[in-house]
Every structure is written in C-alpha cells, then in structure tokens.
C-alpha positions in Angstrom: 9.7 -19.5 15.5 6.4 -19.1 13.9 4.4 -15.9 14.8 0.9 -14.8 14.3 1.0 -11.1 13.5 -2.4 -9.3 13.3 -0.8 -5.9 12.3 -1.1 -2.3 12.8 -4.5 -0.7 11.9 -4.1 1.5 9.0 -5.7 4.9 9.9 -7.1 6.7 6.8 -6.3 10.3 6.2 -4.7 11.0 9.5 -3.3 14.3 8.3 -4.2 16.4 5.4 -1.6 18.7 3.8 -3.1 22.2 3.0 -4.3 22.7 -0.6 -1.5 23.6 -3.1 -2.2 25.6 -6.2 -0.8 23.1 -8.6 -2.8 20.1 -7.2 -4.3 17.7 -9.7 -7.8 16.4 -9.0 -7.1 13.4 -11.0 -4.4 12.3 -8.5 -4.8 10.3 -5.4 -1.4 10.3 -3.4 -1.2 8.5 0.1 1.8 8.7 2.5 2.1 5.5 4.4 4.0 5.3 7.7 5.7 1.8 7.8 8.6 2.3 10.4 7.2 0.6 13.7 8.0 2.4 17.0 8.6 5.8 15.7 6.1 8.7 15.7 7.4 11.3 13.2 7.0 14.7 11.7 7.3 15.3 8.0 8.8 18.7 6.9 9.2 20.2 3.5 11.9 22.8 3.2 11.9 23.3 6.8 8.1 23.6 7.4 6.4 20.8 9.2 3.3 19.6 7.1 2.5 16.4 9.0 2.8 16.5 12.8 2.7 13.4 15.2 2.4 11.0 12.2 2.0 7.6 14.1 3.3 4.2 12.8 0.7 2.3 10.7 -1.2 5.3 9.6 -1.8 7.0 6.2 -2.0 10.6 5.3 -3.7 12.1 2.0 -1.1 14.4 0.3 -3.0 14.7 -2.9 -2.9 18.4 -2.6 0.8 18.3 -3.6 0.2 16.3 -6.8 2.5 17.5 -9.6 4.9 19.3 -7.3 8.5 18.8 -6.8 9.1 19.1 -2.9 12.4 20.5 -1.8 14.3 19.2 1.2 11.9 16.6 2.5 12.8 15.5 6.0 11.2 12.9 8.3 12.0 13.6 11.9 11.5 11.7 15.3 8.6 13.5 16.8 10.2 13.1 20.2 13.7 14.1 19.7 13.6 16.0 16.4 16.4 13.6 15.1 16.4 13.0 11.3 15.0 9.6 10.5 14.8 10.0 6.7 16.6 12.7 4.6 16.9 15.4 3.8 15.8 14.4 0.3 16.7 17.2 -1.9 13.8 16.8 -4.4 10.7 14.4 -4.1 8.6 14.4 -7.1 5.0 13.7 -6.5 3.1 12.1 -9.4 0.5 14.5 -11.1 -2.2 11.9 -11.9 -3.2 8.3 -10.9 -3.2 6.5 -7.6 0.1 6.4 -5.8 1.5 5.5 -2.3 4.7 7.0 -0.9 5.9 4.7 1.9 8.3 5.5 4.8 9.9 2.1 5.6 13.1 0.1 6.1 15.2 -1.0 3.2 16.9 -4.2 3.0 19.7 -3.1 5.3 17.6 -1.5 7.9 18.0 2.2 6.7 14.7 4.2 6.7 13.8 5.3 3.1 10.9 6.8 1.1 9.7 4.6 -1.8 6.9 5.5 -4.4 4.6 2.8 -5.8 1.9 3.1 -8.4 -1.3 1.5 -7.4 -3.1 -0.6 -10.0 -6.7 0.7 -10.3 -7.5 -1.1 -13.6 -10.9 -3.0 -13.5 -11.0 -6.5 -12.3 -13.3 -9.3 -13.7 -16.8 -9.4 -12.2 -16.7 -11.1 -8.8 -13.0 -10.4 -8.3 -10.8 -8.1 -6.2 -7.2 -7.1 -6.3 -4.8 -8.0 -3.4 -1.3 -6.4 -3.4 1.5 -7.5 -1.3 4.6 -5.0 -0.8 7.9 -6.0 0.7 8.8 -3.0 2.7 10.5 -4.6 5.6 14.0 -5.3 6.6 13.8 -8.9 6.0 15.1 -11.6 3.4 13.1 -12.7 0.4 9.5 -13.8 1.4 6.8 -15.8 -0.2 3.1 -15.4 0.2 1.3 -18.7 1.1 -2.6 -18.9 0.7 -3.9 -22.2 1.7 -1.5 -24.8 0.3 -0.3 -22.6 -2.6 2.5 -20.0 -2.8 1.2 -17.6 -5.5 3.9 -15.1 -4.7 7.6 -16.4 -4.3 10.9 -14.7 -3.7 9.7 -11.1 -3.2 12.6 -9.0 -1.9 12.6 -5.4 -0.3 10.9 -2.9 -2.6 8.9 -5.5 -4.6 5.2 -5.1 -5.4 3.1 -8.2 -6.3 -0.5 -8.5 -7.2 -3.2 -11.2 -7.3 -6.8 -11.1 -8.4 -8.9 -13.1 -5.9 -12.5 -13.7 -5.5 -14.2 -10.9 -3.5 -14.9 -11.8 0.1 -12.9 -12.7 3.1 -9.4 -14.1 3.0 -8.4 -15.9 6.1 -5.4 -18.0 5.4 -2.8 -15.8 3.9 0.8 -16.1 5.5 4.2 -14.8 4.9 7.2 -17.2 4.9 10.8 -17.1 4.3 11.3 -17.8 0.6 11.0 -21.5 0.2 10.8 -21.9 4.0 8.3 -22.3 6.7 5.6 -19.7 7.6 6.8 -16.8 9.6 3.7 -14.6 10.1 0.0 -14.8 9.6 -1.8 -11.9 7.9 -5.1 -11.1 9.8 -8.5 -11.6 8.0 -8.9 -9.3 5.0 -12.4 -8.4 3.5 -11.5 -8.2 -0.3 -14.2 -6.1 -1.9 -15.0 -5.6 -5.5 -13.6 -2.6 -7.3 -10.9 -2.1 -4.8 -7.2 -2.9 -4.3 -6.4 -4.2 -0.8 -2.6 -3.4 -0.3 -0.6 -5.0 2.6 2.6 -3.9 3.4 5.1 -6.0 5.3 6.9 -3.5 7.5 9.4 -3.5 10.4 12.4 -5.8 10.7 12.9 -9.5 11.4 16.3 -8.5 12.9 14.7 -6.8 15.9 11.3 -8.8 16.0 9.3 -6.0 14.7 7.8 -7.5 11.6 4.2 -6.3 11.2 1.7 -5.3 8.5 0.0 -2.0 7.4 -3.2 -2.2 5.1 -4.4 0.3 2.7 -7.5 0.0 0.5 -7.6 1.9 -2.7 -11.1 2.4 -4.3 -11.2 2.1 -8.2 -13.8 4.9 -8.2 -15.8 3.3 -11.0 -18.0 5.6 -12.6 -21.8 5.3 -12.5 -23.5 3.7 -15.5 -24.2 6.1 -18.3 -27.5 5.7 -20.2 -27.8 6.0 -24.1 -31.1 6.1 -25.9 -31.4 5.4 -29.6 -34.5 6.1 -31.3 -36.4 3.1 -32.3 -33.9 0.9 -30.1 -33.7 -0.2 -26.6 -31.7 1.6 -23.8 -28.2 0.4 -23.2 -25.9 1.2 -20.4 -22.1 1.4 -20.2 -19.7 1.7 -17.3 -16.4 3.6 -17.5 -13.7 3.5 -14.9 -12.2 6.9 -13.9 -9.1 5.8 -12.3 -5.7 5.8 -13.9 -3.0 3.1 -13.7 0.4 4.7 -14.3 2.5 1.6 -14.1 5.6 0.8 -12.1 7.1 2.6 -8.9 8.8 5.9 -9.9 11.3 6.8 -7.3 14.2 4.8 -8.5 14.2 2.2 -5.8 14.1 -1.4 -6.8 10.2 -1.8 -6.6 9.3 -4.5 -9.1 5.9 -5.5 -10.2 5.6 -9.4 -10.0 3.6 -11.5 -12.2 0.0 -11.4 -11.1 -1.5 -14.9 -10.3 -5.1 -15.7 -10.2 -6.3 -18.0 -7.4 -9.7 -19.7 -7.6 -11.8 -21.7 -5.1 -10.3 -20.2 -2.0 -12.2 -20.3 1.2 -12.3 -16.6 2.4 -13.4 -15.2 5.9 -12.8 -12.2 8.1 -12.2 -8.3 9.0 -9.4 -5.7 9.1 -6.2 -5.8 11.0 -5.8 -5.4 14.8 -3.3 -6.0 17.5 -0.6 -8.7 17.2 0.3 -11.6 19.4 2.8 -14.5 19.4 2.1 -18.3 19.4 
C-alpha cells in the first residue's frame, strides 16, 4: 500500500539546557525526538533537563558541548517508564554541528545515535539535502523524479545530495529496489543550508513518518582587503566545521553524495500526514 506522509513539523529549540561552564561556542548540538507517539523527559544523572519533549521536536543542547554526560535516561513523560537508557556515559562533541537522535533501531528498540552534520560550503546555486534512516524499517531508496540517487540505506545510515536551491516536490521513499512507500512533503532547499530529513517511526506498526532539521552553514560576512595602488577585493570564509562521520559507535554510514541536476523543485515545510 502506497502512503503519502506529510510528516511531523520540526519545532526548533523547544527546550534549552542550562548553560554549562565547559560549553564551546564553536559547537552546534541538537537533540532530535524521532520516536512517534511518545512524549518524553530527558534526565542526566537523575535530574530532568528536558521536560515534556514532544515527538518531532528539536532541542538545542549546545551548552553541554565537550562534556561527558553521566547516566542519561529518556523517560515516558506520562508514566516515567524508561524508554532509553540509562546510558552510563554520553560524550557530547566539543565542536562542529551534530545531531543526537532518539529513534528506533532496526529491531524497534529506542536508541540514541549521534550524527555529524556536513556544513562545508556547496557550489553557488546549490543546497545540501541529507536523508537519515532512523526508522524501524528495511533498507530504503530515495526516489526523486525518475531517479534513485540514494539506494539501499539501512537503519543508521546518513546520505547526502547536493541539489539546486529551491523547492523539492517529488521526493519519495521506497523499499530498496521496490515501489514507493511514502512521499516526503515539499521542501524549500535554501543556499548555505543543510536540510536534513529523518525517516522515523516503524513500518511494522504503520507509524513511518519524517522529521526535518535545517542546519545553517553560518557563512561569514565578506571581508574587505585594500592594497595601496590596487583595487579592493573581497573574500568570504565559512565559519562552520565539518567533523566527519557519526561518532557514537552505531552503524551510521555516510553514503556517496550524488549531484542531481535539472530537477523541477516546488513547495514548503512538513505538515500533517494522510493516506491515499
């Protein structure tokens, strides 16, 4: 049965963890809630640091950059039953852009996985699109138009494309080598950003959905250099850092980036879902 999923709206910075003395200003760390149907509390060593964290939302935890968090537990907000953990130690990266995702693994167990977000500059007129398989589902392909630029992604994989900036309207997920299962809602791919789409939920219980995160490259303003007797020149230097592959020991793999040209792009952000 083919379904059209218009996904969960990603709520930016729904909860901010208090400032920590060891926080690094160079780090951009986001916690992503990718477990549909379960509002949670996040506790560190017995103290709740994020309360009432709803599915599909994002929280800025950059204040903990560079720290090793002890006894991290994710609890059902309603029952206080343990959903994830306790994790004895969770290392929070000290620099670069990273996302820590609460999601189902391939067997349906809730886990935390850390991904490094690529903030390297793209070519002029291009934007970065990242697909992350964080659902309880078999291997998947990404279909764009009549092409499959990402194939065989399994749970924990992260795959990138560079696409023309603008609106992307015809992206779908499919069983690997099979027919389309779900349509990704229209996305506005902006220059100097990485639009990250997380496939979340489970195909086993019909909760497959999407969460969207947009990472800004934070490109520095042009600097002006004047040389006596010469013309004024400008240069632009990116400030973000790309630190490479996911770092939590899960099977997160960066697939080969495939450039797509000539796409017809249209659309907005994610909203409610429906079936056809």
